[in-house]
C-alpha positions in Angstrom: -16.0 218.9 -91.7 -16.1 222.7 -91.5 -15.1 224.9 -94.5 -11.6 224.5 -95.8 -9.1 227.1 -94.6 -7.6 228.8 -97.7 -4.2 230.4 -97.6 -2.5 232.3 -100.5 1.1 231.4 -100.5 4.1 232.9 -102.4 5.2 230.2 -104.9 8.8 231.5 -105.2 9.5 232.4 -101.5 6.9 230.5 -99.6 6.1 231.9 -96.1 7.6 229.7 -93.4 4.6 230.0 -91.2 2.3 228.6 -93.9 4.8 225.8 -94.7 4.9 224.8 -91.0 1.1 225.0 -90.7 0.6 222.8 -93.7 3.2 220.3 -92.6 1.6 220.0 -89.1 -1.8 219.3 -90.6 -0.4 216.5 -92.7 1.7 215.0 -89.9 -1.4 215.0 -87.6 -3.5 213.1 -90.2 -5.2 216.0 -92.0 -5.5 216.6 -95.7 -3.9 219.6 -97.5 -4.3 220.8 -101.1 -0.9 221.8 -102.3 0.7 223.1 -105.5 3.3 221.2 -107.5 4.8 222.1 -110.9 2.5 219.6 -112.6 -0.9 219.9 -111.1 -2.4 220.5 -107.7 -2.5 217.6 -105.3 -3.9 216.4 -102.0 -1.1 215.8 -99.5 -1.6 213.2 -96.8 0.4 211.3 -94.2 1.0 207.9 -95.9 1.6 206.2 -92.6 -1.9 207.1 -91.3 -4.4 204.4 -92.5 -7.5 206.4 -91.5 -6.2 209.4 -93.5 -5.6 207.2 -96.5 -9.0 205.7 -96.3 -10.5 209.2 -96.2 -8.4 210.2 -99.2 -9.6 207.2 -101.2 -13.2 208.1 -100.3 -12.8 211.8 -101.3 -11.1 210.8 -104.6 -13.7 208.1 -105.3 -10.7 205.9 -106.1 -10.3 202.2 -105.9 -8.1 201.0 -103.1 -6.2 198.7 -105.4 -4.6 201.8 -106.9 -2.0 203.0 -104.4 -1.0 206.7 -104.1 2.5 207.9 -105.2 4.7 209.5 -102.6 6.4 212.9 -102.8 10.0 213.1 -101.5 12.2 216.1 -100.8 15.6 214.3 -100.9 16.8 211.5 -103.2 18.3 209.7 -100.3 14.7 208.7 -99.3 14.5 206.4 -102.3 16.7 203.8 -100.7 14.4 203.8 -97.6 11.2 203.5 -99.5 12.1 201.1 -102.3 14.2 198.0 -102.9 16.2 196.3 -105.8 16.6 199.7 -107.4 18.1 199.5 -110.9 20.8 201.8 -112.3 18.3 203.1 -114.8 16.2 204.5 -112.0 19.1 206.5 -110.6 19.9 207.8 -114.1 16.4 209.0 -114.5 16.4 210.6 -111.1 19.7 212.4 -111.9 18.3 213.7 -115.2 14.8 214.6 -114.3 14.5 215.2 -110.5 13.3 217.4 -109.2 10.7 217.4 -111.9 7.6 215.9 -113.5 8.6 212.2 -113.4 7.1 209.5 -111.2 9.1 206.3 -110.9 7.5 203.0 -109.9 9.9 200.7 -108.0 9.7 197.5 -106.0 8.5 198.2 -102.4 10.4 196.5 -99.6 7.2 194.8 -98.3 6.2 193.6 -101.8 4.2 195.3 -104.6 5.2 198.7 -106.0 5.8 202.2 -104.7 5.6 205.3 -106.8 8.0 208.1 -106.0 8.5 211.7 -107.2 10.5 214.7 -106.2 8.5 217.8 -107.4 10.2 220.9 -108.8 8.1 223.2 -106.6 9.4 225.1 -103.6 6.1 224.9 -101.7 5.7 221.2 -102.2 9.3 220.4 -101.4 9.3 222.4 -98.2 6.1 220.9 -97.0 7.2 217.4 -97.6 10.5 218.0 -95.8 8.9 219.7 -92.9 6.2 217.1 -92.5 8.9 214.4 -91.7 6.5 211.6 -92.8 6.0 209.9 -96.2 3.6 212.1 -98.1 1.0 210.6 -100.4 -0.1 213.2 -103.0 -2.6 212.3 -105.7 -4.1 215.0 -107.9 -6.7 217.2 -106.3 -9.7 216.0 -108.3 -12.3 213.3 -108.3 -10.9 210.2 -110.1 -11.8 210.3 -113.8 -12.0 214.1 -114.0 -9.3 216.4 -115.3 -6.4 217.1 -112.9 -6.5 220.7 -111.7 -3.8 223.0 -113.1 -4.6 226.0 -110.9 -6.0 226.6 -107.5 -9.5 227.5 -108.6 -9.9 224.1 -110.3 -8.5 222.3 -107.2 -10.6 224.0 -104.6 -13.8 223.5 -106.7 -14.0 219.8 -105.8 -12.1 219.9 -102.5 -13.6 222.8 -100.6 -15.0 221.4 -97.3 -13.3 218.0 -97.8 -9.8 219.0 -96.7 -8.6 220.9 -93.7 -6.3 223.3 -95.6 -5.7 224.5 -99.1 -2.7 226.5 -100.3 -3.3 228.9 -103.3 -0.1 229.4 -105.3 -1.8 230.3 -108.6 -1.2 228.4 -111.8 0.9 225.3 -111.9 4.2 225.9 -113.9 3.7 222.9 -116.2 0.0 222.2 -116.0 0.3 218.6 -117.1 0.5 215.4 -115.0 3.9 213.7 -114.5 5.2 211.0 -116.7 5.1 207.6 -114.9 7.8 205.0 -115.6 7.5 201.5 -114.1 11.0 200.3 -113.3 9.8 197.4 -111.1 9.6 195.3 -114.3 12.0 194.6 -117.1 11.9 196.0 -119.7 10.6 199.2 -118.1 7.1 200.4 -119.0 6.0 204.0 -119.5 2.6 203.8 -118.0 1.6 207.4 -118.4 3.1 209.9 -120.8 3.4 213.5 -119.6 5.6 216.5 -120.1 8.7 214.4 -120.3 8.5 212.6 -123.6 8.8 208.8 -124.1 11.9 209.3 -126.3 13.6 211.3 -123.6 13.1 208.6 -121.1 14.3 205.9 -123.4 17.4 207.9 -124.4 18.5 208.3 -120.8 17.9 204.6 -120.0 19.8 203.4 -123.0 22.7 205.7 -122.4 25.9 204.5 -120.6 27.5 206.2 -117.7 31.2 205.8 -116.9 32.8 206.9 -113.6 36.5 207.1 -113.1 37.8 207.3 -109.5 41.2 208.1 -108.0 42.3 209.6 -104.7 42.2 213.4 -105.3 40.5 213.7 -108.6 43.3 215.9 -109.8 45.4 213.6 -112.0 44.7 209.9 -112.8 40.9 210.1 -113.0 41.1 213.4 -114.8 43.4 211.8 -117.5 41.0 208.9 -117.9 37.9 211.1 -118.1 39.5 213.5 -120.6 40.8 210.8 -122.9 37.6 208.8 -123.0 35.7 211.9 -123.8 38.1 212.6 -126.7 37.7 209.1 -128.1 33.9 209.3 -127.9 33.9 212.6 -129.6 36.0 211.2 -132.4 33.5 208.3 -132.7 30.7 210.9 -132.8 29.0 209.2 -129.8 26.6 211.2 -127.6 25.1 208.2 -125.7 27.8 208.0 -123.1 28.2 210.2 -120.0 31.8 210.3 -118.6 32.8 211.9 -115.3 35.3 211.5 -112.5 35.6 211.9 -108.7 38.0 211.4 -105.8 37.7 209.5 -102.5 39.8 211.9 -100.4 39.5 215.5 -101.5 38.2 219.0 -101.0 35.9 219.7 -103.9 36.6 222.5 -106.3 40.3 222.0 -106.9 41.8 222.1 -110.4 43.8 219.4 -112.2 47.5 219.3 -111.2 49.9 221.3 -113.3 51.6 218.1 -114.7 48.2 216.6 -115.6 47.3 219.7 -117.5 50.6 219.6 -119.3 50.5 215.9 -120.2 46.9 216.2 -121.6 47.7 219.5 -123.4 50.5 217.6 -125.3 47.8 215.2 -126.4 45.4 217.9 -127.5 43.2 218.0 -124.5 42.4 221.0 -122.3 41.4 220.3 -118.7 41.9 223.8 -117.3 38.2 224.0 -116.4 38.3 220.8 -114.4 37.2 221.0 -110.8 37.5 218.1 -108.4 34.5 216.5 -106.8 34.2 214.1 -103.9 32.8 210.6 -104.6 29.2 210.2 -103.4 26.7 207.4 -103.2 24.6 209.0 -105.9 27.5 209.0 -108.4 28.0 205.3 -107.8 24.3 204.4 -108.1 23.9 206.0 -111.5 27.0 204.6 -113.1 27.0 201.6 -115.4 30.7 201.0 -115.1 33.0 202.3 -112.3 36.7 202.2 -112.9 39.2 202.8 -110.1 43.0 203.1 -109.9 43.8 201.1 -106.7 42.2 198.5 -104.4 41.7 201.2 -101.8 39.3 203.0 -104.2 37.4 199.7 -104.7 37.0 199.4 -101.0 35.6 202.9 -100.6 33.1 202.4 -103.4 31.8 199.2 -101.8 31.5 200.9 -98.5 29.2 203.4 -100.1 27.3 200.9 -102.2 28.0 197.2 -101.8 25.6 196.3 -104.6 27.9 198.1 -107.1 30.4 195.1 -107.0 29.4 193.8 -110.5 30.0 197.2 -112.0 33.3 197.9 -110.4 36.7 197.3 -111.9 40.3 198.3 -111.6 41.1 200.3 -114.7 44.4 198.5 -115.3 42.5 195.3 -115.8 41.8 196.6 -119.3 45.4 197.5 -120.1 48.1 195.5 -121.7 50.3 194.5 -118.8 53.9 193.3 -118.4 53.3 192.4 -114.8 50.5 191.3 -112.4 50.4 194.6 -110.6 46.9 196.1 -111.1 47.6 199.4 -109.3 47.9 202.6 -111.3 50.2 204.4 -108.9 49.4 208.0 -107.9 51.9 210.3 -109.7 51.2 213.2 -107.4 54.5 214.8 -106.4 56.4 212.9 -109.2 58.2 214.1 -112.3 56.6 215.0 -115.5 58.0 211.8 -116.9 56.2 209.8 -114.2 52.9 211.5 -115.2 53.6 210.6 -118.9 54.2 207.0 -118.0 51.0 207.0 -115.9 49.0 208.4 -118.8 50.3 205.8 -121.2 48.9 203.0 -119.0 45.6 204.9 -118.6 45.5 205.6 -122.3 45.9 201.9 -123.3 43.1 200.9 -120.8 40.7 203.6 -121.9 41.1 202.8 -125.5 39.9 199.3 -124.7 37.1 200.6 -122.6 35.9 202.8 -125.5 35.4 199.7 -127.6 33.2 197.8 -125.2 30.8 200.5 -123.8 
């Protein structure tokens, strides 16, 4: 191979022409040294066997050690892995983009390592390449991973087609690797994210309340559970809410604010958000107000069935009606009645999470 082409790239506002050039080299089966926030890596088209063989040869790495993949969008996880546990989605939400590699079951068997880097150059190249991108560190196996361009090009000059110089890596330490293909999980490499941080996220509980507009019922439930948890001095539970049919960014209804204010809760800062697949994936318990909300959740994520409940199932009931009727447009008294039902159910929820 001829000498490696070296390009100095802006790490904050990377030049589009250089991003496109690097992405094309990767897609066409070439190797490119790229920066990430952890260390410099060698990016390669993971679908090209010849390219991967060359990468193993350059790295002097055993072929029984597969390369992790970089992704630019969390939605790619569902395409590249299978049987993904809730803990994985929690870790992605907390630490991605960032220095965390997650090992998951691969659809074809074995394991696949995935990471979303917190680096604009890397993210843009991965996105533009439009192929799965393998990216091991830019060093010979067994030697120290390169934390700046000079260290990376020292071993790789003449072995890769292109190398992008973005200066020093922001973190300068390899990513933490967590194996979630096994239970209990294993932290197979400690990095800048500490083991105790990983364990705290995995052991935490996430509760999602869902209604139609995320302006009354789910807001009441979220606010009240947060109040109970605060009184219990618990910080190991995340609580949030969403709606299935809304425009994001709306506040709680006037009546909701009033009812909760009477109970010592201020939701004036609440802003509605629309339910997404990502919200469902990272929640340990999903509580909805009506069967129509159940249906929408299962449309997004059928595998959430065992984590999905009607909130009223947890309330003391005088009838068999499991709906908590939408009070929108009703009187203040209607809102107060609705809150009483929600309050009873949430108190029971607080004792079991």
